[in-house]
C-alpha positions as CSV (number, residue, x, y, z in Angstrom):
1,M,-87.9,-59.1,10.2
2,K,-87.6,-59.0,6.4
3,T,-89.8,-55.9,6.4
4,R,-88.1,-54.1,8.9
5,I,-84.5,-54.3,7.3
6,L,-86.3,-53.1,4.1
7,L,-87.7,-50.4,6.0
8,A,-83.9,-49.7,7.6
9,G,-82.4,-49.5,4.2
10,A,-85.0,-47.0,3.0
11,T,-84.5,-44.8,5.7
12,L,-80.8,-45.0,5.0
13,A,-81.2,-44.2,1.4
14,A,-83.5,-41.4,2.0
15,T,-81.1,-39.9,4.2
16,L,-78.0,-40.1,1.9
17,L,-80.2,-38.5,-1.0
18,Q,-81.0,-35.5,1.1
19,G,-77.1,-34.1,-0.2
20,Q,-76.0,-32.9,3.2
21,T,-75.1,-34.7,6.2
22,T,-74.1,-33.5,9.8
23,I,-71.7,-35.8,11.6
24,N,-71.5,-35.9,15.3
25,G,-68.8,-37.7,16.8
26,G,-65.4,-39.1,15.3
27,R,-64.7,-40.5,12.2
28,T,-61.8,-42.1,10.7
29,I,-61.2,-42.1,6.8
30,Q,-59.0,-44.9,5.7
31,G,-59.7,-44.6,2.1
32,S,-59.6,-42.0,-0.4
33,L,-61.3,-38.6,0.2
34,D,-62.0,-36.6,-3.1
35,A,-63.4,-33.0,-3.0
36,S,-62.6,-31.9,-6.2
37,A,-65.9,-31.5,-7.5
38,A,-67.2,-29.7,-4.1
39,T,-68.7,-26.5,-4.6
40,L,-67.3,-25.4,-1.1
41,T,-64.8,-26.7,1.0
42,K,-63.6,-25.7,4.6
43,P,-61.2,-28.4,5.9
44,A,-60.0,-26.2,9.0
45,K,-61.9,-25.1,12.1
46,S,-61.7,-21.3,12.3
47,G,-62.4,-18.6,15.0
48,A,-60.7,-15.4,16.1
49,T,-58.2,-17.0,18.7
50,L,-56.2,-20.1,18.7
51,P,-57.4,-23.2,20.7
52,A,-55.4,-23.4,23.7
53,T,-55.0,-26.8,23.1
54,C,-54.1,-29.0,20.0
55,S,-52.7,-32.5,18.6
56,A,-50.0,-32.6,16.0
57,G,-51.5,-32.2,12.6
58,E,-54.6,-30.3,13.3
59,M,-55.0,-27.1,11.2
60,F,-56.7,-24.0,12.3
61,F,-58.1,-20.9,10.4
62,R,-57.5,-17.9,12.5
63,T,-59.9,-15.1,11.4
64,T,-58.2,-12.0,13.0
65,S,-54.9,-12.7,11.3
66,L,-53.2,-10.8,8.6
67,A,-54.7,-11.5,5.0
68,G,-52.8,-14.6,3.6
69,Q,-51.4,-16.0,7.0
70,N,-54.6,-17.1,8.7
71,L,-53.7,-20.7,8.6
72,H,-51.8,-22.1,11.7
73,L,-50.7,-25.7,12.1
74,C,-50.3,-27.7,15.2
75,S,-46.8,-28.7,14.8
76,T,-46.5,-30.6,17.9
77,D,-49.0,-31.1,20.9
78,N,-50.2,-27.6,22.0
79,N,-47.9,-25.8,19.7
80,W,-49.7,-23.7,17.0
81,A,-47.2,-22.6,14.1
82,Q,-48.8,-19.7,11.5
83,V,-48.0,-20.6,7.8
84,S,-46.5,-18.0,5.9
85,G,-45.0,-17.4,2.5
86,G,-41.5,-18.7,3.1
87,A,-38.7,-19.7,5.6
88,G,-38.1,-17.0,8.5
89,G,-34.7,-17.0,8.8
90,P,-33.5,-16.6,5.2
91,H,-36.1,-14.4,4.3
92,A,-35.5,-12.0,7.1
93,N,-31.8,-12.0,6.8
94,S,-32.2,-11.1,3.1
95,H,-33.6,-7.6,4.2
96,Q,-31.4,-4.4,3.6
97,H,-31.6,-3.8,7.4
98,G,-32.2,-7.2,8.7
99,G,-34.8,-8.6,10.8
100,A,-38.4,-9.0,10.5
101,D,-40.6,-7.3,7.6
102,E,-40.6,-3.7,7.5
103,V,-44.4,-2.5,7.9
104,A,-45.8,0.6,6.2
105,T,-46.8,3.5,8.3
106,A,-48.0,6.8,8.2
107,T,-45.7,8.1,11.0
108,P,-41.9,8.7,10.0
109,G,-39.5,6.4,11.4
110,A,-36.2,4.5,10.9
111,N,-36.6,1.7,7.9
112,A,-40.4,2.6,7.8
113,I,-42.4,2.3,4.7
114,V,-44.5,5.4,3.6
115,K,-48.1,4.8,3.9
116,A,-51.1,7.4,3.8
117,N,-52.7,7.9,7.3
118,G,-56.6,7.4,7.7
119,T,-57.4,10.9,6.2
120,G,-55.1,9.9,3.0
121,R,-52.3,11.9,3.9
122,L,-48.7,11.7,4.9
123,A,-47.5,12.9,8.3
124,S,-45.5,16.2,7.6
125,G,-42.2,14.4,8.9
126,W,-42.2,12.4,5.6
127,S,-41.2,15.8,3.7
128,P,-37.7,15.7,2.6
129,L,-35.3,18.0,4.6
130,L,-34.3,21.0,2.3
131,T,-31.5,21.7,4.7
132,S,-28.5,19.2,5.9
133,S,-25.6,21.3,6.2
134,V,-24.6,24.8,6.5
135,G,-24.7,26.9,3.3
136,F,-28.7,25.4,2.4
137,G,-31.2,27.3,4.0
138,F,-34.4,29.4,4.0
139,W,-34.4,32.9,2.8
140,S,-37.8,35.1,3.8
141,P,-39.0,37.2,2.5
142,F,-38.1,36.6,-1.1
143,G,-37.1,39.9,-3.0
144,S,-34.7,40.8,-5.6
145,S,-33.7,44.2,-4.1
146,G,-33.7,45.6,-0.4
147,S,-34.9,48.8,1.2
148,A,-34.5,49.7,5.1
149,T,-37.0,48.7,7.5
150,T,-37.5,50.5,11.2
151,P,-38.4,47.4,13.6
152,F,-37.5,49.1,16.8
153,T,-39.3,52.6,16.9
154,V,-38.7,52.5,20.6
155,S,-36.7,50.3,22.9
156,G,-38.6,46.9,23.6
157,T,-40.8,47.0,20.3
158,H,-41.8,43.7,19.4
159,R,-42.8,42.8,15.8
160,V,-44.1,39.9,14.3
161,Y,-44.4,38.5,10.5
162,Q,-45.8,35.6,9.2
163,I,-43.7,33.1,6.9
164,V,-44.7,30.1,4.9
165,V,-42.1,27.2,4.7
166,S,-42.6,25.2,1.6
167,E,-39.9,22.3,2.2
168,A,-39.0,20.8,5.6
169,I,-35.8,22.8,7.0
170,T,-33.4,22.2,9.7
171,V,-33.0,25.5,11.6
172,G,-30.0,26.5,14.2
173,R,-29.1,29.9,12.9
174,L,-30.7,33.2,11.8
175,S,-29.0,35.7,9.8
176,V,-30.2,39.5,9.4
177,N,-28.3,42.7,7.9
178,V,-28.4,45.9,10.1
179,F,-28.7,49.0,7.8
180,A,-28.5,51.4,10.4
181,A,-26.7,50.8,13.9
182,S,-27.0,52.3,17.6
183,A,-24.2,52.2,19.6
184,G,-24.4,49.6,22.5
185,S,-27.8,48.3,21.4
186,T,-28.6,44.8,21.0
187,M,-31.5,42.5,19.3
188,K,-33.2,39.0,19.7
189,F,-35.4,37.0,17.6
190,A,-37.7,34.0,18.1
191,I,-39.8,31.6,15.9
192,W,-43.5,30.6,16.8
193,D,-46.3,28.2,15.6
194,Q,-48.9,28.9,13.0
195,A,-51.3,30.5,15.9
196,C,-48.1,32.4,17.2
197,G,-49.4,30.7,20.5
198,T,-46.3,28.7,21.2
199,M,-42.7,29.8,20.8
200,L,-40.7,27.0,19.1
201,A,-37.2,28.7,19.7
202,Q,-35.3,31.9,20.4
203,S,-32.0,33.2,19.4
204,A,-29.1,34.3,21.8
205,V,-29.0,38.2,22.2
206,A,-27.2,39.8,19.1
207,S,-25.5,43.1,18.6
208,S,-26.9,45.8,16.5
209,A,-24.0,48.3,17.4
210,T,-22.5,48.0,14.2
211,T,-23.8,47.7,10.6
212,G,-23.5,44.5,8.2
213,A,-24.7,41.0,8.6
214,K,-25.2,39.3,12.0
215,T,-25.9,35.7,12.5
216,V,-27.2,34.4,15.8
217,T,-27.9,30.8,17.2
218,L,-31.4,29.5,17.9
219,S,-32.1,27.2,20.9
220,P,-33.5,24.7,20.8
221,A,-32.4,24.0,17.1
222,L,-35.5,22.5,15.4
223,T,-37.0,21.3,12.1
224,L,-39.9,23.3,10.7
225,N,-42.1,21.1,8.4
226,P,-43.9,22.4,5.6
227,G,-46.5,25.1,6.8
228,V,-46.9,28.5,8.4
229,Y,-45.1,30.1,11.2
230,H,-44.2,33.3,12.6
231,V,-41.0,35.3,13.4
232,S,-40.7,38.0,15.8
233,F,-37.9,40.4,16.9
234,T,-37.2,42.9,19.4
235,G,-34.4,45.4,20.1
236,S,-33.0,47.4,23.1
237,A,-32.7,50.8,21.2
238,T,-34.3,53.0,19.3
239,G,-33.4,53.7,15.5
240,V,-32.1,50.5,14.5
241,Q,-32.8,49.4,10.8
242,L,-32.6,46.2,9.0
243,W,-32.4,45.4,5.4
244,A,-35.7,44.2,4.2
245,G,-36.5,42.3,1.0
246,A,-38.5,44.3,-1.9
247,V,-42.0,44.0,-0.6
248,H,-44.4,46.9,-1.5
249,A,-46.6,48.4,1.1
250,S,-49.7,47.2,-0.8
251,G,-48.4,43.7,-0.2
252,L,-48.7,44.1,3.9
253,D,-52.0,45.4,3.4
254,I,-53.0,42.3,1.9
255,L,-51.4,40.3,4.5
256,N,-53.6,42.2,7.2
257,A,-56.7,42.8,5.2
258,G,-58.1,39.6,7.0
259,T,-59.5,39.6,10.6
260,V,-56.2,37.9,11.8
261,K,-53.2,40.3,11.0
262,R,-50.0,38.6,10.0
263,A,-47.7,41.4,10.0
264,G,-47.2,44.0,12.6
265,T,-46.5,44.6,16.4
266,V,-47.7,43.1,19.7
267,A,-47.3,44.2,23.2
268,A,-44.0,45.8,24.1
269,L,-41.1,43.9,25.8
270,T,-38.7,45.1,28.6
271,W,-35.2,44.7,28.3
272,V,-33.5,43.8,31.7
273,A,-29.6,43.4,32.2
274,G,-28.9,43.1,28.3
275,D,-31.4,40.3,27.7
276,V,-35.5,40.2,27.2
277,T,-38.0,37.7,27.5
278,F,-40.5,36.5,25.1
279,P,-44.0,36.3,26.2
280,A,-45.9,32.6,26.3
281,S,-47.7,33.6,23.1
282,C,-47.5,36.6,20.6
283,G,-50.5,38.3,21.5
284,T,-52.8,40.1,19.3
285,I,-50.9,41.6,16.3
286,T,-51.7,44.9,15.3
287,A,-51.1,45.9,11.7
288,S,-48.2,47.9,10.7
289,N,-46.8,48.9,7.4
290,T,-43.3,48.5,8.5
291,L,-41.6,46.1,6.2
292,P,-40.3,42.8,7.7
293,P,-36.6,42.3,7.4
294,A,-35.0,39.7,5.1
295,I,-34.0,36.8,7.3
296,Y,-31.9,33.7,6.5
297,L,-32.6,30.6,8.4
298,E,-29.9,27.7,8.1
299,P,-28.7,24.7,10.3
């Protein structure tokens, strides 16, 4: 009997000296548990989803929660509460706009915080608007002096040219200056996307029967984010001329030097009952040395 006790004691001592023990079943500790010198401590159960049931006082480390908000406590039976950095009520009420924490996002939105998207860029809508009221607009093309251009060689001539918008602008009106008028004549304008494949807005019909500045509304009013666009225009009569910015003919040659032309004419349009319908897309631009008119875009 003595020999058996000695052997059992030796076995227990050998087990304890191994340095690691797996406990199966429940254990209740009534004394102190000092883990201050431990090389690693993981006091909470962990997993991707919270257990369906719990008893008050349990802890759970949820691996799929936001970093720093992984720990959950079972406040009452079967009710988990996420541990956060502070009390929810006073913290939320301290926000400028109230409510929960505002989240960074690459997509513009009310009260959103700027964040780059997956490619390290910001959505174009984050660019500040250049125009917010009448009187602040975008002038294209830039030029210090002007010369006349003849956009309407025949009725229905449809001319297109490229513009580059460097700042986000709100556009609701378009202005040009008629240099040479034609009795009873009218004109119309449209703004297209970079590929000139989608019309973004078109103007109302404007009179070109008299000379001077003419302003027409665009429908719908739109915001142009920084990028490349096209402006197209057509008229109902021959011989109408608009003022253009000072652009040398060689500048137009450069614009049209590539495979894709950026300033010229497209298929002619037909005026019916004093109005004209723009096509679904600009079509192929045929190079032309006709100067593009000076156009002012504003809200």
